[in-house]
FITI-517215 format. One record per atom (N, C-alpha, C): residue number from 0; residue in one letter; atom name; x, z, y. Coordinates in Angstrom, 3 decimals. Layout:
N
{NUM "A" "CA" {X Z Y}}
...
//
This chain:
114
{0 "M" "N" {122.587 -97.175 27.996}}
{0 "M" "CA" {121.303 -96.559 28.293}}
{0 "M" "C" {120.257 -97.613 28.641}}
{1 "S" "N" {119.072 -97.258 28.319}}
{1 "S" "CA" {117.965 -98.144 28.613}}
{1 "S" "C" {117.214 -97.700 29.813}}
{2 "N" "N" {116.802 -98.632 30.650}}
{2 "N" "CA" {116.047 -98.290 31.852}}
{2 "N" "C" {114.607 -98.793 31.712}}
{3 "S" "N" {114.061 -98.683 30.554}}
{3 "S" "CA" {112.677 -99.148 30.361}}
{3 "S" "C" {111.745 -98.012 30.751}}
{4 "N" "N" {110.681 -98.387 31.425}}
{4 "N" "CA" {109.618 -97.453 31.783}}
{4 "N" "C" {108.450 -97.664 30.844}}
{5 "H" "N" {108.346 -96.643 29.930}}
{5 "H" "CA" {107.202 -96.676 29.007}}
{5 "H" "C" {106.065 -95.896 29.575}}
{6 "S" "N" {104.940 -96.492 29.667}}
{6 "S" "CA" {103.799 -95.813 30.124}}
{6 "S" "C" {102.641 -95.946 29.098}}
{7 "N" "N" {101.915 -94.944 28.927}}
{7 "N" "CA" {100.843 -94.955 27.963}}
{7 "N" "C" {99.533 -95.175 28.751}}
{8 "E" "N" {99.254 -96.410 29.069}}
{8 "E" "CA" {98.101 -96.780 29.894}}
{8 "E" "C" {96.821 -96.609 28.993}}
{9 "S" "N" {96.925 -96.902 27.728}}
{9 "S" "CA" {95.722 -96.908 26.899}}
{9 "S" "C" {95.348 -95.487 26.422}}
{10 "G" "N" {96.248 -94.536 26.561}}
{10 "G" "CA" {95.943 -93.184 26.035}}
{10 "G" "C" {94.990 -92.443 26.964}}
{11 "H" "N" {94.413 -91.401 26.484}}
{11 "H" "CA" {93.487 -90.597 27.305}}
{11 "H" "C" {94.140 -89.302 27.664}}
{12 "S" "N" {93.813 -88.801 28.787}}
{12 "S" "CA" {94.375 -87.539 29.216}}
{12 "S" "C" {93.540 -86.379 28.613}}
{13 "H" "N" {94.141 -85.209 28.459}}
{13 "H" "CA" {93.446 -84.055 27.966}}
{13 "H" "C" {92.630 -83.440 29.058}}
{14 "H" "N" {91.451 -83.061 28.689}}
{14 "H" "CA" {90.565 -82.434 29.647}}
{14 "H" "C" {90.830 -80.974 29.688}}
{15 "I" "N" {91.094 -80.372 30.776}}
{15 "I" "CA" {91.318 -78.962 30.890}}
{15 "I" "C" {89.992 -78.310 31.186}}
{16 "I" "N" {89.571 -77.387 30.250}}
{16 "I" "CA" {88.357 -76.741 30.436}}
{16 "I" "C" {88.643 -75.388 31.092}}
{17 "P" "N" {87.907 -75.049 32.156}}
{17 "P" "CA" {88.140 -73.750 32.815}}
{17 "P" "C" {87.830 -72.573 31.890}}
{18 "T" "N" {88.543 -71.428 32.140}}
{18 "T" "CA" {88.384 -70.257 31.347}}
{18 "T" "C" {86.938 -69.748 31.413}}
{19 "A" "N" {86.358 -69.877 32.578}}
{19 "A" "CA" {84.972 -69.364 32.749}}
{19 "A" "C" {83.992 -70.045 31.765}}
{20 "I" "N" {84.180 -71.332 31.471}}
{20 "I" "CA" {83.318 -72.026 30.562}}
{20 "I" "C" {83.539 -71.477 29.147}}
{21 "Y" "N" {84.800 -71.222 28.790}}
{21 "Y" "CA" {85.049 -70.679 27.480}}
{21 "Y" "C" {84.411 -69.270 27.332}}
{22 "K" "N" {84.443 -68.469 28.400}}
{22 "K" "CA" {83.822 -67.173 28.341}}
{22 "K" "C" {82.291 -67.271 28.229}}
{23 "R" "N" {81.694 -68.229 28.925}}
{23 "R" "CA" {80.238 -68.406 28.807}}
{23 "R" "C" {79.835 -68.895 27.434}}
{24 "V" "N" {80.651 -69.782 26.874}}
{24 "V" "CA" {80.349 -70.226 25.508}}
{24 "V" "C" {80.542 -69.140 24.488}}
{25 "A" "N" {81.594 -68.305 24.614}}
{25 "A" "CA" {81.775 -67.197 23.757}}
{25 "A" "C" {80.636 -66.135 23.877}}
{26 "A" "N" {80.172 -65.926 25.083}}
{26 "A" "CA" {79.077 -65.015 25.312}}
{26 "A" "C" {77.780 -65.563 24.684}}
{27 "S" "N" {77.599 -66.901 24.802}}
{27 "S" "CA" {76.439 -67.550 24.174}}
{27 "S" "C" {76.482 -67.418 22.669}}
{28 "L" "N" {77.688 -67.609 22.096}}
{28 "L" "CA" {77.808 -67.487 20.663}}
{28 "L" "C" {77.512 -66.024 20.207}}
{29 "F" "N" {78.006 -65.081 20.985}}
{29 "F" "CA" {77.774 -63.672 20.630}}
{29 "F" "C" {76.270 -63.365 20.750}}
{30 "F" "N" {75.614 -63.862 21.790}}
{30 "F" "CA" {74.207 -63.668 21.985}}
{30 "F" "C" {73.347 -64.250 20.796}}
{31 "L" "N" {73.778 -65.485 20.384}}
{31 "L" "CA" {73.103 -66.168 19.309}}
{31 "L" "C" {73.304 -65.419 17.970}}
{32 "T" "N" {74.460 -64.781 17.810}}
{32 "T" "CA" {74.704 -64.030 16.570}}
{32 "T" "C" {73.821 -62.786 16.565}}
{33 "V" "N" {73.716 -62.140 17.701}}
{33 "V" "CA" {72.777 -60.985 17.833}}
{33 "V" "C" {71.321 -61.407 17.589}}
{34 "L" "N" {70.956 -62.603 18.103}}
{34 "L" "CA" {69.679 -63.081 17.911}}
{34 "L" "C" {69.379 -63.456 16.423}}
{35 "T" "N" {70.379 -63.940 15.734}}
{35 "T" "CA" {70.231 -64.216 14.303}}
{35 "T" "C" {70.005 -62.936 13.537}}
{36 "V" "N" {70.742 -61.881 13.853}}
{36 "V" "CA" {70.501 -60.628 13.189}}
{36 "V" "C" {69.186 -60.034 13.532}}
{37 "A" "N" {68.723 -60.150 14.759}}
{37 "A" "CA" {67.396 -59.638 15.140}}
{37 "A" "C" {66.312 -60.413 14.413}}
{38 "F" "N" {66.414 -61.737 14.270}}
{38 "F" "CA" {65.391 -62.491 13.578}}
{38 "F" "C" {65.408 -62.103 12.076}}
{39 "H" "N" {66.583 -61.842 11.486}}
{39 "H" "CA" {66.645 -61.416 10.150}}
{39 "H" "C" {65.933 -60.137 9.964}}
{40 "Y" "N" {66.162 -59.181 10.868}}
{40 "Y" "CA" {65.470 -57.904 10.737}}
{40 "Y" "C" {63.956 -58.087 10.917}}
{41 "L" "N" {63.558 -58.969 11.857}}
{41 "L" "CA" {62.144 -59.161 12.078}}
{41 "L" "C" {61.415 -59.800 10.904}}
{42 "F" "N" {62.048 -60.847 10.353}}
{42 "F" "CA" {61.408 -61.598 9.264}}
{42 "F" "C" {61.443 -60.803 7.943}}
{43 "H" "N" {62.476 -59.964 7.673}}
{43 "H" "CA" {62.520 -59.336 6.381}}
{43 "H" "C" {62.034 -57.951 6.390}}
{44 "N" "N" {62.049 -57.204 7.477}}
{44 "N" "CA" {61.615 -55.850 7.501}}
{44 "N" "C" {60.243 -55.688 8.122}}
{45 "V" "N" {59.959 -56.466 9.193}}
{45 "V" "CA" {58.680 -56.265 9.866}}
{45 "V" "C" {57.620 -57.206 9.256}}
{46 "M" "N" {57.936 -58.485 9.044}}
{46 "M" "CA" {57.010 -59.432 8.508}}
{46 "M" "C" {57.079 -59.522 6.977}}
{47 "H" "N" {57.943 -58.777 6.329}}
{47 "H" "CA" {58.140 -58.707 4.843}}
{47 "H" "C" {58.318 -60.116 4.282}}
{48 "G" "N" {59.244 -60.873 4.841}}
{48 "G" "CA" {59.520 -62.204 4.325}}
{48 "G" "C" {58.588 -63.247 5.021}}
{49 "S" "N" {59.156 -64.335 5.407}}
{49 "S" "CA" {58.400 -65.337 6.064}}
{49 "S" "C" {59.025 -66.648 5.753}}
{50 "A" "N" {58.161 -67.669 5.746}}
{50 "A" "CA" {58.640 -69.025 5.550}}
{50 "A" "C" {59.480 -69.551 6.712}}
{51 "L" "N" {59.354 -68.883 7.880}}
{51 "L" "CA" {60.091 -69.289 9.077}}
{51 "L" "C" {61.524 -68.800 9.118}}
{52 "A" "N" {61.832 -67.849 8.249}}
{52 "A" "CA" {63.187 -67.216 8.281}}
{52 "A" "C" {64.302 -68.279 8.141}}
{53 "G" "N" {64.170 -69.167 7.180}}
{53 "G" "CA" {65.220 -70.168 6.894}}
{53 "G" "C" {65.357 -71.140 8.035}}
{54 "P" "N" {64.241 -71.767 8.469}}
{54 "P" "CA" {64.361 -72.790 9.539}}
{54 "P" "C" {64.890 -72.135 10.854}}
{55 "V" "N" {64.454 -70.978 11.199}}
{55 "V" "CA" {64.895 -70.311 12.453}}
{55 "V" "C" {66.438 -70.059 12.345}}
{56 "A" "N" {66.895 -69.545 11.217}}
{56 "A" "CA" {68.258 -69.227 11.049}}
{56 "A" "C" {69.071 -70.539 11.101}}
{57 "F" "N" {68.537 -71.654 10.491}}
{57 "F" "CA" {69.212 -72.893 10.478}}
{57 "F" "C" {69.367 -73.506 11.944}}
{58 "I" "N" {68.313 -73.363 12.686}}
{58 "I" "CA" {68.283 -73.906 14.113}}
{58 "I" "C" {69.324 -73.099 14.901}}
{59 "I" "N" {69.282 -71.817 14.799}}
{59 "I" "CA" {70.257 -71.002 15.573}}
{59 "I" "C" {71.739 -71.372 15.108}}
{60 "A" "N" {71.975 -71.558 13.824}}
{60 "A" "CA" {73.275 -71.922 13.325}}
{60 "A" "C" {73.659 -73.304 13.862}}
{61 "A" "N" {72.694 -74.221 13.934}}
{61 "A" "CA" {73.037 -75.583 14.432}}
{61 "A" "C" {73.409 -75.544 15.912}}
{62 "V" "N" {72.693 -74.722 16.688}}
{62 "V" "CA" {73.039 -74.577 18.081}}
{62 "V" "C" {74.460 -73.995 18.243}}
{63 "K" "N" {74.722 -72.944 17.466}}
{63 "K" "CA" {76.071 -72.390 17.508}}
{63 "K" "C" {77.160 -73.359 17.102}}
{64 "A" "N" {76.909 -74.142 16.078}}
{64 "A" "CA" {77.917 -75.087 15.648}}
{64 "A" "C" {78.091 -76.216 16.669}}
{65 "S" "N" {76.994 -76.592 17.380}}
{65 "S" "CA" {77.135 -77.637 18.368}}
{65 "S" "C" {77.944 -77.108 19.615}}
{66 "L" "N" {77.788 -75.851 19.888}}
{66 "L" "CA" {78.619 -75.285 21.009}}
{66 "L" "C" {80.121 -75.218 20.618}}
{67 "V" "N" {80.389 -74.886 19.369}}
{67 "V" "CA" {81.741 -74.823 18.970}}
{67 "V" "C" {82.332 -76.282 18.918}}
{68 "L" "N" {81.544 -77.207 18.469}}
{68 "L" "CA" {82.023 -78.586 18.380}}
{68 "L" "C" {82.268 -79.157 19.763}}
{69 "M" "N" {81.352 -78.953 20.711}}
{69 "M" "CA" {81.445 -79.522 22.028}}
{69 "M" "C" {82.574 -78.898 22.833}}
{70 "F" "N" {82.727 -77.618 22.823}}
{70 "F" "CA" {83.651 -77.006 23.792}}
{70 "F" "C" {84.980 -76.577 23.089}}
{71 "F" "N" {84.904 -75.854 21.977}}
{71 "F" "CA" {86.170 -75.388 21.370}}
{71 "F" "C" {86.935 -76.527 20.658}}
{72 "M" "N" {86.171 -77.512 20.084}}
{72 "M" "CA" {86.834 -78.611 19.445}}
{72 "M" "C" {87.011 -79.785 20.391}}
{73 "G" "N" {86.369 -79.775 21.566}}
{73 "G" "CA" {86.557 -80.762 22.645}}
{73 "G" "C" {85.800 -82.020 22.451}}
{74 "L" "N" {84.821 -82.083 21.568}}
{74 "L" "CA" {84.057 -83.381 21.363}}
{74 "L" "C" {83.261 -83.739 22.626}}
{75 "K" "N" {82.910 -82.827 23.488}}
{75 "K" "CA" {82.190 -83.160 24.689}}
{75 "K" "C" {82.957 -84.050 25.629}}
{76 "Y" "N" {84.250 -83.870 25.660}}
{76 "Y" "CA" {85.136 -84.635 26.575}}
{76 "Y" "C" {85.911 -85.712 25.848}}
{77 "D" "N" {85.697 -85.895 24.542}}
{77 "D" "CA" {86.449 -86.852 23.743}}
{77 "D" "C" {85.801 -88.219 23.803}}
{78 "N" "N" {86.440 -89.213 23.203}}
{78 "N" "CA" {85.856 -90.523 23.227}}
{78 "N" "C" {84.747 -90.684 22.195}}
{79 "N" "N" {84.022 -91.739 22.282}}
{79 "N" "CA" {82.822 -91.929 21.420}}
{79 "N" "C" {83.188 -92.231 19.957}}
{80 "Q" "N" {84.376 -92.653 19.704}}
{80 "Q" "CA" {84.766 -92.900 18.289}}
{80 "Q" "C" {84.831 -91.617 17.503}}
{81 "N" "N" {85.324 -90.559 18.044}}
{81 "N" "CA" {85.406 -89.268 17.358}}
{81 "N" "C" {84.016 -88.725 17.178}}
{82 "R" "N" {83.203 -88.870 18.155}}
{82 "R" "CA" {81.776 -88.407 17.998}}
{82 "R" "C" {81.068 -89.135 16.896}}
{83 "F" "N" {81.327 -90.458 16.842}}
{83 "F" "CA" {80.690 -91.294 15.770}}
{83 "F" "C" {81.130 -90.885 14.444}}
{84 "I" "N" {82.463 -90.652 14.253}}
{84 "I" "CA" {82.970 -90.236 12.909}}
{84 "I" "C" {82.410 -88.901 12.545}}
{85 "F" "N" {82.300 -87.930 13.449}}
{85 "F" "CA" {81.750 -86.651 13.159}}
{85 "F" "C" {80.262 -86.821 12.858}}
{86 "S" "N" {79.547 -87.685 13.525}}
{86 "S" "CA" {78.091 -87.865 13.266}}
{86 "S" "C" {77.868 -88.404 11.844}}
{87 "L" "N" {78.798 -89.387 11.435}}
{87 "L" "CA" {78.641 -89.891 10.107}}
{87 "L" "C" {78.837 -88.768 9.033}}
{88 "G" "N" {79.771 -87.924 9.227}}
{88 "G" "CA" {79.926 -86.781 8.289}}
{88 "G" "C" {78.780 -85.924 8.272}}
{89 "F" "N" {78.190 -85.621 9.450}}
{89 "F" "CA" {76.994 -84.758 9.483}}
{89 "F" "C" {75.804 -85.437 8.834}}
{90 "I" "N" {75.661 -86.732 9.046}}
{90 "I" "CA" {74.537 -87.453 8.448}}
{90 "I" "C" {74.709 -87.453 6.918}}
{91 "F" "N" {75.918 -87.630 6.399}}
{91 "F" "CA" {76.225 -87.546 5.029}}
{91 "F" "C" {75.868 -86.201 4.437}}
{92 "L" "N" {76.148 -85.117 5.200}}
{92 "L" "CA" {75.791 -83.786 4.785}}
{92 "L" "C" {74.275 -83.618 4.644}}
{93 "L" "N" {73.557 -84.160 5.613}}
{93 "L" "CA" {72.093 -84.064 5.624}}
{93 "L" "C" {71.544 -84.790 4.424}}
{94 "V" "N" {72.058 -86.019 4.121}}
{94 "V" "CA" {71.603 -86.818 2.965}}
{94 "V" "C" {71.850 -86.019 1.716}}
{95 "L" "N" {73.035 -85.411 1.556}}
{95 "L" "CA" {73.394 -84.574 0.388}}
{95 "L" "C" {72.389 -83.434 0.215}}
{96 "I" "N" {72.088 -82.733 1.320}}
{96 "I" "CA" {71.120 -81.610 1.267}}
{96 "I" "C" {69.741 -82.110 0.896}}
{97 "F" "N" {69.309 -83.231 1.460}}
{97 "F" "CA" {68.048 -83.810 1.143}}
{97 "F" "C" {67.898 -84.165 -0.336}}
{98 "F" "N" {68.843 -84.816 -0.935}}
{98 "F" "CA" {68.707 -85.199 -2.323}}
{98 "F" "C" {68.862 -83.970 -3.193}}
{99 "S" "N" {69.650 -83.011 -2.831}}
{99 "S" "CA" {69.716 -81.761 -3.654}}
{99 "S" "C" {68.410 -81.012 -3.598}}
{100 "S" "N" {67.770 -80.948 -2.418}}
{100 "S" "CA" {66.489 -80.313 -2.328}}
{100 "S" "C" {65.393 -81.124 -3.016}}
{101 "L" "N" {65.474 -82.420 -2.988}}
{101 "L" "CA" {64.543 -83.246 -3.674}}
{101 "L" "C" {64.548 -82.972 -5.212}}
{102 "D" "N" {65.818 -82.788 -5.686}}
{102 "D" "CA" {65.981 -82.512 -7.094}}
{102 "D" "C" {65.345 -81.182 -7.486}}
{103 "I" "N" {65.531 -80.210 -6.655}}
{103 "I" "CA" {65.015 -78.877 -6.957}}
{103 "I" "C" {63.479 -78.841 -6.803}}
{104 "W" "N" {62.923 -79.508 -5.774}}
{104 "W" "CA" {61.473 -79.446 -5.525}}
{104 "W" "C" {60.708 -80.263 -6.564}}
{105 "T" "N" {61.283 -81.206 -7.197}}
{105 "T" "CA" {60.518 -82.042 -8.158}}
{105 "T" "C" {60.824 -81.705 -9.630}}
{106 "R" "N" {61.401 -80.596 -9.853}}
{106 "R" "CA" {61.655 -80.114 -11.275}}
{106 "R" "C" {60.337 -79.656 -11.859}}
{107 "A" "N" {60.239 -79.910 -13.193}}
{107 "A" "CA" {59.015 -79.469 -13.861}}
{107 "A" "C" {59.224 -77.956 -14.198}}
{108 "V" "N" {58.130 -77.221 -14.178}}
{108 "V" "CA" {58.167 -75.816 -14.509}}
{108 "V" "C" {58.122 -75.638 -16.006}}
{109 "I" "N" {59.043 -75.016 -16.559}}
{109 "I" "CA" {59.118 -74.767 -17.964}}
{109 "I" "C" {58.849 -73.267 -18.247}}
{110 "H" "N" {57.753 -73.072 -19.022}}
{110 "H" "CA" {57.404 -71.709 -19.341}}
{110 "H" "C" {57.968 -71.321 -20.631}}
{111 "S" "N" {58.636 -70.172 -20.696}}
{111 "S" "CA" {59.287 -69.721 -21.899}}
{111 "S" "C" {58.247 -69.037 -22.798}}
{112 "T" "N" {58.396 -69.257 -24.124}}
{112 "T" "CA" {57.462 -68.629 -25.052}}
{112 "T" "C" {58.011 -67.341 -25.580}}
{113 "L" "N" {59.150 -66.894 -25.102}}
{113 "L" "CA" {59.767 -65.657 -25.645}}
{113 "L" "C" {59.103 -64.480 -25.096}}
//
């Protein structure tokens, strides 16, 4: 038998998040979902379409995604390397959306003669 004492000094401990925080985050996500539906109703039925509908929905979705990332996926209490890797993926997504939008916005209008 071996009597070696292995210790994991370099490892990090798991952060235990209280149940009350999970409940508050879940309530916030539910509230933001209701807010998204309310803004959809406002923009499409009351204002009959608005240029603000897309950006408002995107901002609410970004807040909801950040809550899920921070608390349910644990990035708030994780090390900076994981945050950096996630940030790179998110930046890549924004670059992809930007170039796709640039392609759509700069297309020439072709009028059909039919």
